[in-house]
C-alpha positions as CSV (number, residue, x, y, z in Angstrom):
1,M,0.0,0.0,0.0
2,E,1.4,3.3,-1.0
3,L,2.2,5.7,1.8
4,Y,4.1,8.3,-0.3
5,K,5.2,8.8,-3.9
6,S,7.5,11.4,-5.5
7,K,9.5,11.4,-8.7
8,N,12.4,9.9,-6.7
9,W,10.9,7.6,-4.1
10,N,7.9,5.4,-3.3
11,V,7.2,4.5,0.3
12,I,5.3,1.2,0.5
13,F,3.6,0.1,3.7
14,C,4.2,-3.6,4.0
15,D,0.5,-4.7,4.4
16,W,1.5,-8.3,3.7
17,C,3.4,-8.5,7.0
18,Q,3.7,-6.3,10.1
19,E,6.1,-8.3,12.1
20,F,7.5,-4.9,13.1
21,V,4.6,-2.4,13.5
22,G,5.1,0.4,10.9
23,Y,7.4,-1.7,8.6
24,C,7.8,0.0,5.2
25,I,9.9,-0.2,2.1
26,I,11.4,3.0,0.6
27,S,12.0,2.2,-3.1
28,S,13.7,3.9,-6.1
29,N,13.9,3.0,-9.7
30,K,17.7,3.4,-9.6
31,E,19.8,0.2,-10.0
32,T,22.7,1.0,-7.6
33,L,23.3,3.4,-4.7
34,S,25.9,5.2,-6.7
35,D,23.2,6.1,-9.2
36,L,21.4,8.2,-6.6
37,S,21.7,12.0,-7.0
38,Y,22.4,14.4,-4.2
39,E,18.7,15.5,-4.4
40,E,17.6,11.8,-4.0
41,W,19.8,11.3,-1.0
42,I,18.4,14.4,0.7
43,E,14.8,13.3,0.0
44,L,15.7,9.8,1.4
45,G,16.9,11.4,4.6
46,K,13.7,13.4,4.9
47,L,11.6,10.3,4.4
48,E,13.5,8.4,7.0
49,K,13.1,11.3,9.5
50,E,9.4,11.5,8.8
51,L,8.8,7.8,9.1
52,E,10.7,7.8,12.4
53,R,8.6,10.7,13.7
54,V,5.3,9.0,12.6
55,C,6.2,5.7,14.3
56,K,7.4,7.4,17.5
57,K,4.2,9.4,17.7
58,V,1.6,6.8,16.7
59,F,3.2,3.6,18.0
60,K,5.8,4.7,20.5
61,A,8.7,3.1,18.6
62,T,12.0,3.1,20.4
63,M,14.5,2.9,17.6
64,F,14.7,2.0,13.9
65,N,16.6,-0.3,11.6
66,F,17.2,0.9,8.1
67,A,18.6,-1.7,5.7
68,C,19.5,-1.8,2.0
69,L,19.9,-5.4,0.8
70,M,20.1,-6.1,-2.9
71,N,21.1,-9.8,-2.8
72,N,17.8,-11.2,-3.9
73,A,17.7,-9.4,-7.2
74,Y,21.0,-10.9,-8.2
75,R,20.1,-14.3,-6.8
76,D,16.7,-14.3,-8.6
77,N,18.1,-12.9,-11.9
78,E,15.9,-9.8,-11.6
79,T,16.9,-6.2,-12.5
80,P,18.1,-4.8,-9.1
81,H,16.6,-1.6,-7.8
82,V,17.6,0.5,-4.8
83,H,15.3,0.0,-1.9
84,F,15.5,0.3,1.9
85,H,13.7,-1.6,4.6
86,F,12.4,0.7,7.3
87,I,12.0,-1.4,10.5
88,P,10.7,0.2,13.7
89,R,11.8,-1.5,16.8
90,Y,10.1,-1.6,20.2
91,K,11.8,-1.9,23.6
92,E,8.5,-1.9,25.5
93,E,5.5,-4.0,24.8
94,I,2.7,-2.0,23.1
95,N,-1.0,-2.6,23.0
96,I,-2.7,-2.2,19.7
97,F,-6.2,-3.4,18.8
98,N,-6.4,-5.0,22.2
99,K,-3.4,-7.2,21.3
100,K,-0.1,-7.2,23.1
101,Y,2.7,-6.7,20.6
102,K,6.2,-7.6,21.8
103,D,9.3,-7.0,19.7
104,K,10.7,-10.5,20.5
105,H,14.3,-9.8,19.6
106,F,14.7,-6.1,20.5
107,G,18.3,-5.0,20.3
108,Y,19.3,-7.7,17.8
109,N,19.4,-7.9,14.0
110,M,15.8,-8.4,13.0
111,W,16.7,-11.1,10.3
112,K,18.9,-13.2,12.6
113,W,16.0,-15.5,13.3
114,A,14.0,-14.9,10.1
115,L,14.6,-18.4,8.7
116,S,13.6,-20.2,11.9
117,K,9.8,-20.6,12.4
118,E,10.2,-21.1,16.1
119,E,12.5,-18.1,16.7
120,S,11.1,-15.6,14.1
121,Q,9.1,-12.5,15.0
122,K,5.4,-13.2,14.3
123,D,2.9,-11.0,12.6
124,I,-0.1,-11.0,15.0
125,F,-2.4,-8.7,13.0
126,S,-5.2,-9.6,10.7
127,K,-5.5,-8.1,7.2
128,E,-8.1,-5.6,8.5
129,E,-5.8,-4.6,11.4
130,R,-2.9,-4.1,9.0
131,L,-5.1,-1.7,7.0
132,E,-5.9,0.2,10.2
133,I,-2.2,0.5,11.0
134,F,-1.6,1.9,7.5
135,K,-4.5,4.4,7.9
136,M,-3.0,5.5,11.2
137,M,0.4,6.2,9.6
138,K,-1.1,7.8,6.5
139,K,-3.1,10.2,8.6
140,E,0.0,11.4,10.5
141,F,2.5,11.3,7.5
142,N,3.4,14.7,6.2
143,M,6.6,15.3,4.1
144,E,6.2,19.1,4.4
145,R,7.6,19.0,8.0
146,E,11.3,19.7,8.5
């Protein structure tokens, strides 16, 4: 679901999975990081800052992981494109939709346990709840702020 779009960047709310409440992908059509212009880097910084502000205000996120991993494109013989994973992290348990959400591995690399079904962080939200999380973020999101 599209949270934001400009000529340089597209912010996609990951409605297919909210293992980390507020998880988004910030995507460009550029193939490599070195293809990004100064203007694109500046806008990326503003997007990161705004996503952090939104997740702190709406969900009380503690910190954020920001990752650019392009391995899959090469592994899967696809044309690579620059994209960043924006992953809010939560030291304290939060209550959302009368559900207790706990960031199971706070303080650790979020993908360390991704391949283990027993150890991985679980998405506890229904499709409808993920849509509500998106709406909460969309309502607060404003790239005009500095």
